[in-house]
A tleap script that builds the chain and sets N, CA, C and O, in Angstrom:
source leaprc.protein.ff14SB
mol = sequence {
  NMET ILE LEU SER PRO ILE TYR LEU CYS CYS
  ALA VAL PHE CYS ALA THR GLY CYS SER ARG
  SER ASN ASN LEU LEU MET GLY HIE VAL LYS
  ALA THR VAL GLY THR HIE SER VAL PHE VAL
  THR ASP CYS TYR ARG THR SER VAL PRO PRO
  PRO GLU LYS THR THR ASP ALA LYS GLY GLU
  ILE THR TYR ARG PHE THR PRO CYS ARG ASP
  ALA ALA VAL ALA ILE HIE ALA ASP GLN LEU
  VAL VAL ASN GLY ARG PRO TYR GLY ARG MET
  ASN PRO THR ASP SER VAL LEU VAL ASP HIE
  GLY VAL VAL SER LEU ASN LYS PRO CASP
}
set mol.1.N position { 137.897 158.605 14.810 }
set mol.1.CA position { 137.124 158.886 15.802 }
set mol.1.C position { 137.760 158.041 17.151 }
set mol.1.O position { 137.827 156.817 17.267 }
set mol.2.N position { 138.195 159.056 18.112 }
set mol.2.CA position { 138.648 158.169 19.454 }
set mol.2.C position { 137.474 158.308 20.655 }
set mol.2.O position { 137.051 159.366 21.120 }
set mol.3.N position { 137.071 156.957 21.022 }
set mol.3.CA position { 136.049 156.842 22.087 }
set mol.3.C position { 136.886 157.539 23.294 }
set mol.3.O position { 138.069 157.324 23.557 }
set mol.4.N position { 136.274 158.150 23.761 }
set mol.4.CA position { 136.548 158.589 25.278 }
set mol.4.C position { 136.383 157.537 26.435 }
set mol.4.O position { 135.322 156.951 26.648 }
set mol.5.N position { 137.595 157.344 27.197 }
set mol.5.CA position { 137.748 156.255 28.321 }
set mol.5.C position { 136.335 156.265 29.152 }
set mol.5.O position { 135.784 155.189 29.386 }
set mol.6.N position { 135.845 157.313 29.527 }
set mol.6.CA position { 134.416 157.313 30.085 }
set mol.6.C position { 133.407 155.987 29.235 }
set mol.6.O position { 133.042 154.972 29.828 }
set mol.7.N position { 133.110 156.260 27.873 }
set mol.7.CA position { 132.289 155.850 27.277 }
set mol.7.C position { 132.859 153.903 26.901 }
set mol.7.O position { 132.158 152.904 26.743 }
set mol.8.N position { 134.152 154.049 26.882 }
set mol.8.CA position { 134.739 152.511 26.908 }
set mol.8.C position { 134.266 151.955 27.981 }
set mol.8.O position { 133.497 150.997 27.906 }
set mol.9.N position { 134.743 152.590 29.385 }
set mol.9.CA position { 134.361 151.839 30.487 }
set mol.9.C position { 132.753 151.299 30.631 }
set mol.9.O position { 132.345 150.166 30.888 }
set mol.10.N position { 132.053 152.470 30.383 }
set mol.10.CA position { 130.662 152.061 30.045 }
set mol.10.C position { 130.253 150.989 29.698 }
set mol.10.O position { 129.711 150.135 30.400 }
set mol.11.N position { 130.576 150.949 28.152 }
set mol.11.CA position { 130.472 149.869 27.466 }
set mol.11.C position { 130.733 148.338 27.871 }
set mol.11.O position { 130.018 147.348 27.715 }
set mol.12.N position { 131.842 148.467 28.372 }
set mol.12.CA position { 132.685 147.176 29.090 }
set mol.12.C position { 131.727 146.891 30.373 }
set mol.12.O position { 131.625 145.684 30.592 }
set mol.13.N position { 131.063 147.649 31.195 }
set mol.13.CA position { 130.605 147.481 32.222 }
set mol.13.C position { 129.302 147.223 31.839 }
set mol.13.O position { 128.611 146.717 32.724 }
set mol.14.N position { 128.842 147.398 30.923 }
set mol.14.CA position { 127.429 147.020 30.572 }
set mol.14.C position { 127.489 145.781 29.903 }
set mol.14.O position { 126.539 145.069 30.226 }
set mol.15.N position { 128.318 145.219 29.023 }
set mol.15.CA position { 128.354 143.981 28.743 }
set mol.15.C position { 128.759 142.603 29.662 }
set mol.15.O position { 128.372 141.442 29.533 }
set mol.16.N position { 129.751 143.248 30.698 }
set mol.16.CA position { 129.812 142.405 31.400 }
set mol.16.C position { 128.903 142.063 32.645 }
set mol.16.O position { 129.053 141.022 33.285 }
set mol.17.N position { 128.105 142.861 32.894 }
set mol.17.CA position { 127.310 143.103 34.233 }
set mol.17.C position { 125.720 142.624 33.676 }
set mol.17.O position { 124.855 142.626 34.551 }
set mol.18.N position { 125.374 142.293 32.537 }
set mol.18.CA position { 123.958 142.291 31.917 }
set mol.18.C position { 123.858 141.011 31.301 }
set mol.18.O position { 124.782 140.661 30.566 }
set mol.19.N position { 122.855 140.234 31.489 }
set mol.19.CA position { 122.696 139.006 30.595 }
set mol.19.C position { 121.472 138.695 30.940 }
set mol.19.O position { 120.793 139.441 31.646 }
set mol.20.N position { 121.099 137.687 30.533 }
set mol.20.CA position { 119.754 137.318 30.151 }
set mol.20.C position { 119.214 137.075 31.743 }
set mol.20.O position { 118.050 137.387 31.993 }
set mol.21.N position { 120.078 136.510 32.822 }
set mol.21.CA position { 119.374 135.937 33.920 }
set mol.21.C position { 120.102 137.088 34.821 }
set mol.21.O position { 119.979 136.931 36.036 }
set mol.22.N position { 120.813 138.179 34.399 }
set mol.22.CA position { 121.338 138.936 35.407 }
set mol.22.C position { 121.561 140.384 34.845 }
set mol.22.O position { 122.465 140.663 34.058 }
set mol.23.N position { 120.511 141.401 35.400 }
set mol.23.CA position { 120.700 142.656 34.768 }
set mol.23.C position { 120.949 143.585 36.159 }
set mol.23.O position { 120.184 143.774 37.105 }
set mol.24.N position { 122.490 144.157 35.887 }
set mol.24.CA position { 122.842 144.841 36.726 }
set mol.24.C position { 122.399 146.230 36.988 }
set mol.24.O position { 122.292 146.684 38.127 }
set mol.25.N position { 122.146 146.889 35.911 }
set mol.25.CA position { 121.523 147.965 35.866 }
set mol.25.C position { 120.309 148.237 36.564 }
set mol.25.O position { 120.117 149.200 37.306 }
set mol.26.N position { 119.212 147.005 36.180 }
set mol.26.CA position { 118.202 146.732 36.971 }
set mol.26.C position { 118.183 146.153 38.191 }
set mol.26.O position { 117.160 146.208 38.873 }
set mol.27.N position { 119.249 145.557 38.603 }
set mol.27.CA position { 119.174 144.804 39.868 }
set mol.27.C position { 118.171 143.914 39.657 }
set mol.27.O position { 117.116 144.060 40.275 }
set mol.28.N position { 118.290 143.165 39.020 }
set mol.28.CA position { 117.427 141.982 38.666 }
set mol.28.C position { 118.020 140.755 38.337 }
set mol.28.O position { 118.820 140.639 37.408 }
set mol.29.N position { 117.554 139.564 39.275 }
set mol.29.CA position { 118.545 138.059 39.156 }
set mol.29.C position { 117.183 137.427 38.871 }
set mol.29.O position { 116.063 137.612 39.347 }
set mol.30.N position { 117.812 136.380 37.652 }
set mol.30.CA position { 116.382 135.052 37.250 }
set mol.30.C position { 117.098 134.189 37.040 }
set mol.30.O position { 118.080 134.324 36.310 }
set mol.31.N position { 116.760 133.011 37.670 }
set mol.31.CA position { 117.421 131.565 37.787 }
set mol.31.C position { 116.194 130.408 37.745 }
set mol.31.O position { 115.048 130.634 38.132 }
set mol.32.N position { 116.558 129.420 37.324 }
set mol.32.CA position { 115.603 128.538 37.270 }
set mol.32.C position { 116.313 127.395 38.497 }
set mol.32.O position { 117.365 126.791 38.289 }
set mol.33.N position { 115.734 127.302 39.399 }
set mol.33.CA position { 116.118 126.498 40.364 }
set mol.33.C position { 115.071 125.337 40.584 }
set mol.33.O position { 113.908 125.559 40.918 }
set mol.34.N position { 115.669 123.892 40.332 }
set mol.34.CA position { 114.861 122.912 39.871 }
set mol.34.C position { 113.898 122.945 39.059 }
set mol.34.O position { 114.327 122.923 37.905 }
set mol.35.N position { 112.416 123.003 39.137 }
set mol.35.CA position { 111.619 123.505 38.442 }
set mol.35.C position { 111.173 124.620 38.139 }
set mol.35.O position { 110.422 124.954 37.223 }
set mol.36.N position { 111.776 125.338 39.136 }
set mol.36.CA position { 111.172 126.760 39.435 }
set mol.36.C position { 111.539 127.719 39.074 }
set mol.36.O position { 112.752 127.720 38.866 }
set mol.37.N position { 110.714 129.196 38.754 }
set mol.37.CA position { 111.632 129.996 38.353 }
set mol.37.C position { 111.802 131.138 39.262 }
set mol.37.O position { 110.840 131.366 39.996 }
set mol.38.N position { 112.831 131.902 39.364 }
set mol.38.CA position { 113.314 132.083 41.048 }
set mol.38.C position { 113.571 133.853 40.349 }
set mol.38.O position { 114.285 133.922 39.348 }
set mol.39.N position { 113.039 135.033 40.855 }
set mol.39.CA position { 113.273 135.860 40.120 }
set mol.39.C position { 113.484 136.852 41.830 }
set mol.39.O position { 112.739 136.735 42.803 }
set mol.40.N position { 114.738 137.786 41.719 }
set mol.40.CA position { 115.149 138.566 42.950 }
set mol.40.C position { 115.379 140.052 42.661 }
set mol.40.O position { 115.672 140.464 41.538 }
set mol.41.N position { 115.257 140.689 43.542 }
set mol.41.CA position { 115.244 141.950 42.905 }
set mol.41.C position { 116.215 142.850 44.142 }
set mol.41.O position { 116.685 142.439 45.204 }
set mol.42.N position { 116.273 144.111 43.554 }
set mol.42.CA position { 117.536 145.051 44.244 }
set mol.42.C position { 118.789 144.005 45.053 }
set mol.42.O position { 119.079 143.951 46.248 }
set mol.43.N position { 119.463 143.099 43.665 }
set mol.43.CA position { 120.579 142.673 43.726 }
set mol.43.C position { 121.295 142.944 42.710 }
set mol.43.O position { 120.883 142.663 41.585 }
set mol.44.N position { 122.583 143.580 42.921 }
set mol.44.CA position { 123.226 144.680 42.335 }
set mol.44.C position { 124.949 143.633 42.147 }
set mol.44.O position { 125.935 144.145 42.678 }
set mol.45.N position { 125.064 142.798 41.693 }
set mol.45.CA position { 126.319 142.066 41.647 }
set mol.45.C position { 126.693 141.902 39.917 }
set mol.45.O position { 125.868 141.865 39.003 }
set mol.46.N position { 127.972 141.832 39.823 }
set mol.46.CA position { 128.414 141.530 38.203 }
set mol.46.C position { 128.144 139.917 37.865 }
set mol.46.O position { 127.564 139.337 36.947 }
set mol.47.N position { 128.728 139.561 38.849 }
set mol.47.CA position { 128.340 138.068 38.279 }
set mol.47.C position { 127.410 137.167 39.450 }
set mol.47.O position { 127.648 137.573 40.587 }
set mol.48.N position { 126.552 136.199 39.410 }
set mol.48.CA position { 125.695 135.389 39.969 }
set mol.48.C position { 126.159 134.248 40.188 }
set mol.48.O position { 126.589 133.722 39.162 }
set mol.49.N position { 126.313 133.250 41.694 }
set mol.49.CA position { 126.584 132.122 41.430 }
set mol.49.C position { 125.610 131.521 40.797 }
set mol.49.O position { 124.697 132.262 40.433 }
set mol.50.N position { 125.480 129.910 40.443 }
set mol.50.CA position { 124.339 129.394 40.046 }
set mol.50.C position { 123.627 128.467 41.106 }
set mol.50.O position { 124.313 128.018 42.025 }
set mol.51.N position { 122.152 128.127 41.017 }
set mol.51.CA position { 121.845 127.718 42.013 }
set mol.51.C position { 122.819 126.072 42.249 }
set mol.51.O position { 123.491 125.582 41.340 }
set mol.52.N position { 122.695 125.511 43.498 }
set mol.52.CA position { 123.371 124.770 43.814 }
set mol.52.C position { 122.392 123.426 44.141 }
set mol.52.O position { 121.482 123.713 44.919 }
set mol.53.N position { 122.405 121.994 43.688 }
set mol.53.CA position { 122.011 121.104 43.784 }
set mol.53.C position { 122.284 119.912 44.791 }
set mol.53.O position { 123.198 119.266 44.278 }
set mol.54.N position { 121.937 119.358 45.914 }
set mol.54.CA position { 122.384 118.471 46.612 }
set mol.54.C position { 121.480 117.605 47.004 }
set mol.54.O position { 120.286 117.856 47.166 }
set mol.55.N position { 122.139 116.324 47.207 }
set mol.55.CA position { 121.153 115.210 47.829 }
set mol.55.C position { 121.453 114.390 48.950 }
set mol.55.O position { 122.408 113.629 49.107 }
set mol.56.N position { 120.324 114.699 49.851 }
set mol.56.CA position { 120.785 114.046 51.229 }
set mol.56.C position { 120.987 112.372 51.126 }
set mol.56.O position { 121.086 111.768 50.058 }
set mol.57.N position { 121.024 111.781 52.402 }
set mol.57.CA position { 120.804 110.358 52.972 }
set mol.57.C position { 119.742 109.479 52.114 }
set mol.57.O position { 119.778 108.495 51.376 }
set mol.58.N position { 118.748 110.413 52.640 }
set mol.58.CA position { 117.370 109.879 52.121 }
set mol.58.C position { 117.019 110.162 50.699 }
set mol.58.O position { 115.945 109.727 50.282 }
set mol.59.N position { 117.824 110.862 49.885 }
set mol.59.CA position { 117.706 110.689 48.692 }
set mol.59.C position { 116.853 111.750 48.271 }
set mol.59.O position { 116.313 111.615 47.173 }
set mol.60.N position { 116.634 112.762 48.924 }
set mol.60.CA position { 115.558 114.152 48.840 }
set mol.60.C position { 116.609 115.060 48.513 }
set mol.60.O position { 117.695 115.113 49.089 }
set mol.61.N position { 116.190 115.853 47.452 }
set mol.61.CA position { 117.004 116.693 46.677 }
set mol.61.C position { 116.865 118.291 47.302 }
set mol.61.O position { 115.768 118.849 47.300 }
set mol.62.N position { 118.015 118.919 47.800 }
set mol.62.CA position { 117.496 120.397 48.185 }
set mol.62.C position { 118.415 121.091 47.044 }
set mol.62.O position { 119.430 120.717 46.456 }
set mol.63.N position { 117.638 122.240 46.988 }
set mol.63.CA position { 118.283 123.149 45.703 }
set mol.63.C position { 118.347 124.812 46.586 }
set mol.63.O position { 117.360 125.409 47.015 }
set mol.64.N position { 119.454 125.169 46.656 }
set mol.64.CA position { 119.683 126.306 47.156 }
set mol.64.C position { 120.192 127.249 45.824 }
set mol.64.O position { 120.765 126.847 44.812 }
set mol.65.N position { 119.762 128.715 46.193 }
set mol.65.CA position { 120.570 130.099 44.969 }
set mol.65.C position { 120.462 131.168 46.077 }
set mol.65.O position { 119.475 131.478 46.744 }
set mol.66.N position { 121.606 131.610 46.107 }
set mol.66.CA position { 121.696 132.595 46.803 }
set mol.66.C position { 122.825 134.006 46.088 }
set mol.66.O position { 124.021 134.235 46.270 }
set mol.67.N position { 121.827 134.680 45.292 }
set mol.67.CA position { 122.434 135.486 44.404 }
set mol.67.C position { 122.691 136.693 44.844 }
set mol.67.O position { 123.087 137.534 44.036 }
set mol.68.N position { 122.565 136.937 45.846 }
set mol.68.CA position { 122.968 138.322 46.749 }
set mol.68.C position { 122.990 137.926 48.184 }
set mol.68.O position { 122.597 136.803 48.500 }
set mol.69.N position { 123.510 138.944 49.257 }
set mol.69.CA position { 124.086 138.557 50.323 }
set mol.69.C position { 122.570 138.602 51.321 }
set mol.69.O position { 122.554 138.070 52.431 }
set mol.70.N position { 121.671 139.121 50.894 }
set mol.70.CA position { 120.166 139.199 51.458 }
set mol.70.C position { 119.227 138.394 50.987 }
set mol.70.O position { 118.071 138.543 51.383 }
set mol.71.N position { 119.553 137.387 50.052 }
set mol.71.CA position { 118.584 136.658 49.509 }
set mol.71.C position { 119.031 135.418 49.101 }
set mol.71.O position { 119.537 135.241 47.993 }
set mol.72.N position { 118.801 134.111 50.335 }
set mol.72.CA position { 119.013 132.754 50.434 }
set mol.72.C position { 117.549 132.264 49.800 }
set mol.72.O position { 116.448 132.584 50.247 }
set mol.73.N position { 117.721 131.701 49.039 }
set mol.73.CA position { 116.643 130.886 48.437 }
set mol.73.C position { 116.695 129.649 48.852 }
set mol.73.O position { 117.888 129.365 48.743 }
set mol.74.N position { 116.087 128.642 49.304 }
set mol.74.CA position { 116.221 127.082 49.580 }
set mol.74.C position { 115.061 126.376 49.187 }
set mol.74.O position { 114.044 126.844 49.697 }
set mol.75.N position { 114.867 125.335 48.396 }
set mol.75.CA position { 113.705 124.441 48.072 }
set mol.75.C position { 114.519 122.973 48.658 }
set mol.75.O position { 115.659 122.597 48.389 }
set mol.76.N position { 113.580 122.381 49.464 }
set mol.76.CA position { 113.665 121.176 49.876 }
set mol.76.C position { 112.266 120.618 50.158 }
set mol.76.O position { 111.353 121.208 50.735 }
set mol.77.N position { 112.252 118.791 49.411 }
set mol.77.CA position { 111.226 118.614 49.207 }
set mol.77.C position { 110.098 119.472 49.080 }
set mol.77.O position { 109.322 119.539 50.033 }
set mol.78.N position { 109.892 120.114 48.085 }
set mol.78.CA position { 108.922 121.122 47.954 }
set mol.78.C position { 108.579 122.355 48.823 }
set mol.78.O position { 107.687 123.162 48.560 }
set mol.79.N position { 109.175 122.384 49.595 }
set mol.79.CA position { 109.022 123.532 50.972 }
set mol.79.C position { 110.169 124.680 50.143 }
set mol.79.O position { 111.228 124.532 49.534 }
set mol.80.N position { 109.359 125.774 50.482 }
set mol.80.CA position { 110.317 127.213 49.992 }
set mol.80.C position { 111.088 127.669 51.170 }
set mol.80.O position { 110.233 128.089 51.949 }
set mol.81.N position { 112.179 127.797 51.674 }
set mol.81.CA position { 112.711 128.687 52.623 }
set mol.81.C position { 113.550 129.941 52.360 }
set mol.81.O position { 114.688 129.716 51.949 }
set mol.82.N position { 113.177 131.283 52.529 }
set mol.82.CA position { 113.893 132.406 52.027 }
set mol.82.C position { 114.249 133.013 53.064 }
set mol.82.O position { 113.437 133.453 53.878 }
set mol.83.N position { 115.471 133.118 53.175 }
set mol.83.CA position { 116.420 133.886 54.171 }
set mol.83.C position { 116.143 133.085 55.484 }
set mol.83.O position { 116.254 133.897 56.403 }
set mol.84.N position { 115.784 131.666 56.051 }
set mol.84.CA position { 115.722 131.216 56.785 }
set mol.84.C position { 114.459 130.825 57.573 }
set mol.84.O position { 114.303 130.055 58.520 }
set mol.85.N position { 113.475 131.724 56.773 }
set mol.85.CA position { 112.169 131.764 56.915 }
set mol.85.C position { 111.354 130.864 55.805 }
set mol.85.O position { 111.502 130.928 54.584 }
set mol.86.N position { 110.411 129.966 56.571 }
set mol.86.CA position { 109.651 129.011 55.669 }
set mol.86.C position { 108.188 129.845 55.003 }
set mol.86.O position { 107.455 130.678 55.535 }
set mol.87.N position { 108.157 129.405 54.035 }
set mol.87.CA position { 106.935 130.114 52.943 }
set mol.87.C position { 105.820 128.719 52.826 }
set mol.87.O position { 104.615 128.888 52.640 }
set mol.88.N position { 106.359 127.556 52.948 }
set mol.88.CA position { 105.428 126.730 52.560 }
set mol.88.C position { 105.759 125.722 51.212 }
set mol.88.O position { 106.840 125.794 50.627 }
set mol.89.N position { 104.410 124.540 50.702 }
set mol.89.CA position { 104.979 123.722 50.059 }
set mol.89.C position { 104.423 124.830 48.675 }
set mol.89.O position { 103.647 125.770 48.508 }
set mol.90.N position { 105.539 123.869 47.771 }
set mol.90.CA position { 105.385 124.715 46.142 }
set mol.90.C position { 104.931 123.737 45.411 }
set mol.90.O position { 105.408 122.627 45.647 }
set mol.91.N position { 104.087 123.836 44.530 }
set mol.91.CA position { 103.613 123.170 43.211 }
set mol.91.C position { 105.077 123.300 42.185 }
set mol.91.O position { 105.897 124.218 42.179 }
set mol.92.N position { 105.062 122.273 41.507 }
set mol.92.CA position { 106.314 121.743 40.295 }
set mol.92.C position { 106.438 122.959 39.381 }
set mol.92.O position { 107.392 122.988 38.603 }
set mol.93.N position { 105.451 124.094 39.407 }
set mol.93.CA position { 105.334 125.049 38.113 }
set mol.93.C position { 105.339 126.374 38.975 }
set mol.93.O position { 105.069 127.464 38.470 }
set mol.94.N position { 105.617 126.233 40.118 }
set mol.94.CA position { 105.167 127.598 41.002 }
set mol.94.C position { 106.470 128.148 40.928 }
set mol.94.O position { 107.497 127.485 41.073 }
set mol.95.N position { 106.402 129.914 40.601 }
set mol.95.CA position { 107.500 130.449 40.487 }
set mol.95.C position { 107.796 131.632 41.628 }
set mol.95.O position { 106.775 132.158 42.069 }
set mol.96.N position { 109.006 132.095 42.136 }
set mol.96.CA position { 109.100 132.638 43.230 }
set mol.96.C position { 109.760 134.015 43.225 }
set mol.96.O position { 110.901 133.912 42.773 }
set mol.97.N position { 109.432 135.338 43.588 }
set mol.97.CA position { 109.885 136.531 43.696 }
set mol.97.C position { 110.060 137.045 44.841 }
set mol.97.O position { 109.167 137.310 45.647 }
set mol.98.N position { 111.546 137.260 45.015 }
set mol.98.CA position { 111.771 138.253 45.993 }
set mol.98.C position { 112.170 139.567 45.988 }
set mol.98.O position { 113.339 139.845 45.717 }
set mol.99.N position { 111.290 140.487 46.272 }
set mol.99.CA position { 111.103 141.639 45.791 }
set mol.99.C position { 111.330 142.720 47.082 }
set mol.99.O position { 110.398 143.143 47.767 }
set mol.100.N position { 112.635 143.049 47.259 }
set mol.100.CA position { 113.426 144.111 48.264 }
set mol.100.C position { 112.627 143.021 49.673 }
set mol.100.O position { 112.071 143.542 50.640 }
set mol.101.N position { 112.729 141.696 49.510 }
set mol.101.CA position { 112.812 141.305 50.950 }
set mol.101.C position { 111.093 140.578 50.818 }
set mol.101.O position { 110.813 139.483 51.308 }
set mol.102.N position { 110.396 141.190 50.291 }
set mol.102.CA position { 109.394 140.773 50.719 }
set mol.102.C position { 109.023 139.379 49.307 }
set mol.102.O position { 109.392 139.504 48.140 }
set mol.103.N position { 108.252 138.188 49.848 }
set mol.103.CA position { 108.690 137.059 48.866 }
set mol.103.C position { 107.110 136.964 48.523 }
set mol.103.O position { 106.152 137.293 49.223 }
set mol.104.N position { 107.145 136.412 47.227 }
set mol.104.CA position { 105.543 136.100 46.713 }
set mol.104.C position { 105.720 134.743 45.771 }
set mol.104.O position { 106.612 134.655 44.927 }
set mol.105.N position { 104.923 133.886 45.985 }
set mol.105.CA position { 104.847 132.801 45.066 }
set mol.105.C position { 103.620 132.899 43.923 }
set mol.105.O position { 102.461 133.302 44.028 }
set mol.106.N position { 104.291 132.416 42.913 }
set mol.106.CA position { 102.862 132.842 41.619 }
set mol.106.C position { 102.897 131.155 41.255 }
set mol.106.O position { 103.738 130.357 40.842 }
set mol.107.N position { 101.359 131.121 41.696 }
set mol.107.CA position { 101.051 129.883 41.455 }
set mol.107.C position { 99.797 129.945 40.230 }
set mol.107.O position { 98.752 130.595 40.229 }
set mol.108.N position { 100.439 128.861 39.066 }
set mol.108.CA position { 99.750 129.204 37.872 }
set mol.108.C position { 98.219 128.505 38.190 }
set mol.108.O position { 97.955 127.620 39.004 }
set mol.109.N position { 97.467 129.104 37.411 }
set mol.109.CA position { 95.590 128.973 37.565 }
set mol.109.C position { 96.002 127.541 36.566 }
set mol.109.O position { 95.113 126.783 36.179 }
savepdb mol mol.pdb
quit
């Protein structure tokens, strides 16, 4: 049985576009940024750059995660900034959801 080129393309597309941290079909991207879980929706990319970690002259760590053109997440000194807008202090176990531009912090009980 010979597979149709359409089926073959779909199989390759699904295999390369979906992983545990990147679901191209659903538009979901997830990464661990420092000690925080960051989940971004409406992000349709075949590959997502990993979070970046930098240290300034004072020794303070900044994490940056930009999985999509319209979702830039930065965490500096436990302060969350998404797309240039500050969202306040985060606890070490807080998670972040950027859902179609709306930012939510999940603070565990």
